[in-house]
LOVEXLUM-96392 format. One line per 10 residues: number of its first residue (from 1); their letters; for each residue x, y, z of N, C-alpha, C. Coordinates in nm, 3 decimals, padded with zeros to 5 digits, always signed. Each point is the difference from the previous one (the first is absolute). Example, Ala and Ser with C-alpha at 12.3 -4.5 7.8 and 13.67 -1.06 7.14 Angstrom:
2
1) as) +01.319:-00.569:+00.780:-00.089:+00.119:+00.000:+00.090:+00.120:+00.000 ~ -00.035:+00.105:-00.072:+00.082:+00.119:+00.006:-00.077:+00.109:+00.073
This chain:
97
1) melqqlfesy) -01.418:-00.060:-03.160:-00.143:+00.011:-00.011:-00.061:+00.061:+00.126 ~ +00.050:-00.040:+00.117:-00.053:+00.054:+00.125:+00.021:+00.151:+00.007 ~ +00.114:+00.050:-00.052:+00.028:+00.142:-00.002:-00.104:+00.075:-00.081 ~ -00.035:-00.053:-00.116:-00.101:+00.064:-00.085:-00.134:+00.006:+00.073 ~ -00.035:-00.106:+00.071:-00.126:-00.002:+00.075:+00.002:+00.103:+00.112 ~ +00.115:+00.015:+00.068:+00.012:+00.102:+00.103:-00.021:+00.139:-00.058 ~ +00.066:+00.027:-00.113:-00.011:+00.131:-00.062:-00.144:+00.027:-00.043 ~ -00.065:-00.101:-00.056:-00.139:+00.018:-00.044:-00.093:+00.022:+00.119 ~ +00.026:-00.065:+00.113:-00.088:+00.016:+00.116:+00.018:+00.136:+00.066 ~ +00.123:+00.055:-00.002:+00.025:+00.130:+00.062:-00.022:+00.115:-00.097
11) gakfdpaiak) +00.024:-00.024:-00.129:-00.004:+00.109:-00.096:+00.128:+00.080:+00.009 ~ +00.000:+00.118:-00.060:+00.120:+00.083:-00.004:+00.029:+00.064:+00.136 ~ -00.101:+00.019:+00.084:+00.021:+00.060:+00.132:-00.034:-00.102:+00.107 ~ +00.042:+00.024:+00.120:-00.026:-00.095:+00.107:-00.075:+00.067:+00.114 ~ -00.065:-00.082:+00.079:-00.070:+00.044:+00.120:+00.074:-00.062:+00.118 ~ +00.061:+00.081:+00.087:+00.075:-00.056:+00.113:-00.080:-00.097:+00.086 ~ -00.131:+00.014:+00.000:-00.083:-00.087:+00.082:+00.000:-00.145:-00.048 ~ +00.033:-00.024:-00.127:-00.002:-00.137:-00.052:+00.140:-00.058:-00.022 ~ +00.103:+00.069:+00.049:+00.136:-00.052:-00.011:+00.013:-00.127:+00.082 ~ +00.077:-00.095:-00.049:+00.016:-00.129:+00.067:+00.084:+00.008:+00.128
21) kkleqwiqvp) +00.090:+00.098:+00.007:+00.088:+00.016:+00.115:-00.016:+00.141:+00.056 ~ +00.059:+00.022:+00.118:-00.008:+00.131:+00.065:+00.087:+00.100:-00.076 ~ -00.056:+00.117:-00.029:+00.076:+00.108:-00.061:+00.044:+00.097:+00.108 ~ +00.131:+00.020:+00.010:+00.053:+00.095:+00.096:+00.003:+00.139:-00.065 ~ +00.000:+00.104:+00.083:+00.003:+00.138:-00.048:+00.140:+00.035:-00.051 ~ +00.009:+00.070:-00.113:+00.129:+00.044:-00.055:+00.049:+00.118:+00.080 ~ +00.129:-00.003:+00.038:+00.063:+00.109:+00.072:+00.124:+00.040:-00.078 ~ +00.008:+00.128:-00.036:+00.116:+00.048:-00.073:+00.118:+00.012:+00.094 ~ +00.111:-00.064:-00.037:+00.121:+00.006:+00.082:+00.115:+00.049:-00.088 ~ +00.093:+00.075:+00.059:+00.110:+00.057:-00.079:+00.116:-00.098:-00.021
31) vgettffstc) -00.028:-00.111:-00.065:+00.105:-00.096:-00.034:-00.010:-00.032:-00.148 ~ +00.095:-00.073:-00.050:+00.006:-00.031:-00.142:-00.087:-00.116:-00.041 ~ -00.130:+00.008:+00.024:-00.090:-00.106:-00.042:-00.055:+00.032:-00.139 ~ -00.021:-00.103:-00.079:-00.067:+00.016:-00.127:-00.149:-00.012:+00.026 ~ -00.075:+00.101:-00.042:-00.144:+00.005:+00.026:-00.074:+00.025:-00.129 ~ -00.114:-00.067:-00.017:-00.091:+00.034:-00.109:-00.141:-00.012:+00.051 ~ -00.091:+00.070:-00.064:-00.139:+00.001:+00.041:-00.084:-00.063:-00.110 ~ -00.103:-00.074:+00.040:-00.085:-00.069:-00.096:-00.142:-00.008:+00.054 ~ -00.095:-00.003:-00.091:-00.140:-00.023:+00.040:-00.039:-00.145:-00.023 ~ +00.096:-00.081:-00.038:-00.025:-00.143:-00.024:-00.014:-00.073:+00.133
41) spdvieqrme) -00.067:-00.111:-00.002:-00.019:-00.082:+00.120:+00.134:-00.044:+00.058 ~ +00.018:+00.007:+00.133:+00.124:-00.049:+00.060:+00.019:-00.150:-00.020 ~ -00.110:-00.075:-00.012:+00.010:-00.143:-00.025:+00.060:-00.027:-00.138 ~ -00.039:+00.080:-00.098:+00.053:-00.015:-00.136:+00.148:+00.037:-00.002 ~ +00.036:+00.112:+00.064:+00.141:+00.043:+00.004:+00.086:-00.107:+00.066 ~ -00.046:-00.051:+00.114:+00.077:-00.102:+00.073:+00.016:-00.126:-00.084 ~ -00.107:-00.044:-00.063:+00.009:-00.123:-00.078:+00.090:+00.017:-00.123 ~ -00.004:+00.116:-00.064:+00.089:+00.025:-00.115:+00.145:+00.002:+00.044 ~ +00.027:+00.063:+00.115:+00.138:+00.006:+00.051:+00.050:-00.140:+00.035 ~ -00.083:-00.079:+00.067:+00.040:-00.137:+00.035:+00.025:-00.083:-00.125
51) ahidkmqllk) -00.082:+00.015:-00.102:+00.019:-00.074:-00.124:+00.133:+00.037:-00.065 ~ +00.034:+00.129:+00.002:+00.127:+00.044:-00.059:+00.119:-00.054:+00.080 ~ -00.009:+00.004:+00.133:+00.107:-00.052:+00.086:+00.016:-00.150:-00.022 ~ -00.111:-00.072:-00.011:+00.007:-00.145:-00.027:+00.064:-00.028:-00.136 ~ -00.033:+00.082:-00.099:+00.058:-00.018:-00.134:+00.151:+00.020:+00.004 ~ +00.046:+00.094:+00.085:+00.144:+00.025:+00.014:+00.066:-00.100:+00.093 ~ -00.078:-00.088:+00.063:+00.048:-00.104:+00.092:+00.077:+00.059:+00.118 ~ -00.058:+00.105:+00.060:+00.062:+00.063:+00.117:-00.061:-00.057:+00.127 ~ +00.077:+00.004:+00.107:-00.052:-00.038:+00.132:-00.099:+00.105:+00.045 ~ -00.116:-00.042:+00.052:-00.099:+00.097:+00.045:-00.074:-00.051:+00.122
61) kshdnkyklr) -00.056:+00.096:+00.075:-00.083:-00.033:+00.115:-00.111:+00.104:+00.006 ~ -00.124:-00.046:-00.004:-00.112:+00.094:+00.006:-00.065:-00.007:+00.138 ~ -00.054:+00.112:+00.041:-00.067:+00.011:+00.130:-00.143:-00.050:-00.016 ~ -00.051:-00.070:+00.101:-00.134:-00.056:-00.008:-00.111:+00.102:+00.014 ~ +00.022:+00.105:+00.081:-00.107:+00.094:+00.032:+00.018:+00.140:-00.058 ~ +00.117:+00.030:-00.055:+00.028:+00.133:-00.054:+00.045:-00.014:-00.145 ~ -00.006:+00.109:-00.072:+00.055:+00.003:-00.135:+00.149:+00.034:+00.012 ~ +00.077:-00.101:+00.035:+00.144:+00.016:+00.023:+00.070:-00.122:-00.058 ~ +00.099:+00.024:-00.082:+00.071:-00.107:-00.069:+00.150:+00.027:+00.009 ~ +00.074:-00.095:+00.055:+00.147:+00.010:+00.008:+00.059:-00.091:-00.106
71) fvqtgayegg) +00.105:+00.048:-00.067:+00.067:-00.084:-00.098:+00.147:+00.037:-00.011 ~ +00.079:-00.092:-00.055:+00.146:+00.015:-00.007:+00.045:-00.016:-00.144 ~ +00.070:+00.101:-00.050:+00.060:-00.004:-00.135:+00.148:-00.027:+00.019 ~ +00.052:-00.101:-00.067:+00.143:-00.031:+00.010:+00.069:+00.036:-00.131 ~ +00.129:+00.022:+00.008:+00.078:+00.033:-00.117:+00.146:-00.026:+00.027 ~ +00.085:+00.035:-00.097:+00.144:-00.021:+00.016:+00.075:+00.116:-00.064 ~ +00.106:+00.041:+00.067:+00.089:+00.101:-00.055:+00.084:-00.062:-00.110 ~ +00.073:+00.081:-00.073:+00.084:-00.050:-00.110:+00.103:-00.102:+00.048 ~ +00.050:+00.016:+00.120:+00.099:-00.093:+00.054:-00.059:-00.132:+00.048 ~ -00.132:-00.011:-00.002:-00.064:-00.124:+00.042:-00.058:+00.004:+00.139
81) etyevhmimr) +00.035:+00.103:+00.078:-00.055:+00.011:+00.136:-00.151:+00.027:-00.008 ~ -00.076:-00.073:+00.079:-00.146:+00.014:-00.006:-00.049:+00.100:+00.105 ~ -00.121:+00.050:-00.024:-00.064:+00.092:+00.093:-00.150:-00.025:+00.001 ~ -00.066:+00.048:+00.105:-00.145:-00.011:+00.013:-00.058:+00.137:+00.026 ~ -00.113:+00.028:-00.062:-00.075:+00.123:+00.025:-00.135:-00.043:+00.058 ~ -00.026:+00.037:+00.125:-00.124:-00.035:+00.068:-00.099:+00.115:-00.019 ~ -00.121:-00.032:-00.049:-00.100:+00.102:-00.027:-00.132:-00.033:+00.069 ~ -00.076:+00.103:+00.028:-00.133:-00.016:+00.058:-00.098:+00.084:-00.082 ~ -00.109:-00.061:-00.040:-00.107:+00.072:-00.069:-00.118:+00.008:+00.096 ~ -00.048:+00.121:+00.025:-00.118:+00.021:+00.084:-00.106:+00.071:-00.083
91) itvhgdk) -00.123:-00.043:+00.014:-00.112:+00.069:-00.064:-00.080:+00.063:+00.113 ~ -00.013:+00.132:-00.007:-00.071:+00.075:+00.104:-00.109:+00.084:-00.065 ~ -00.084:+00.058:+00.082:-00.107:+00.086:-00.050:+00.035:+00.145:+00.035 ~ -00.026:+00.091:-00.093:+00.030:+00.141:+00.018:-00.131:+00.075:+00.025 ~ -00.023:+00.036:+00.125:-00.124:+00.070:+00.034:-00.122:-00.085:-00.032 ~ -00.094:+00.060:-00.067:-00.120:-00.074:-00.038:+00.003:-00.039:-00.146 ~ +00.120:+00.005:-00.062:+00.014:-00.029:-00.143:+00.046:-00.141:-00.022
């Protein structure tokens, strides 16, 4: 319910001035990062991502002042050996958009 209220208060686009946390500037770097662009509120994106991570019961740690979320996906190979994939999600602003 809180997510729906956030979406309704921001609408389809967001105003960086009313973001709950600090938005850092996006910098293009030549590494294998997965990137997508959205006009949706960063608060809505962060809350949806956290809800999905919680549903999957993954370990997570969110930053208090930035739109930054760390989480760990675990799995197992066919032989039973386990592995961990550590991921970081950052929400940044691209120019004045």
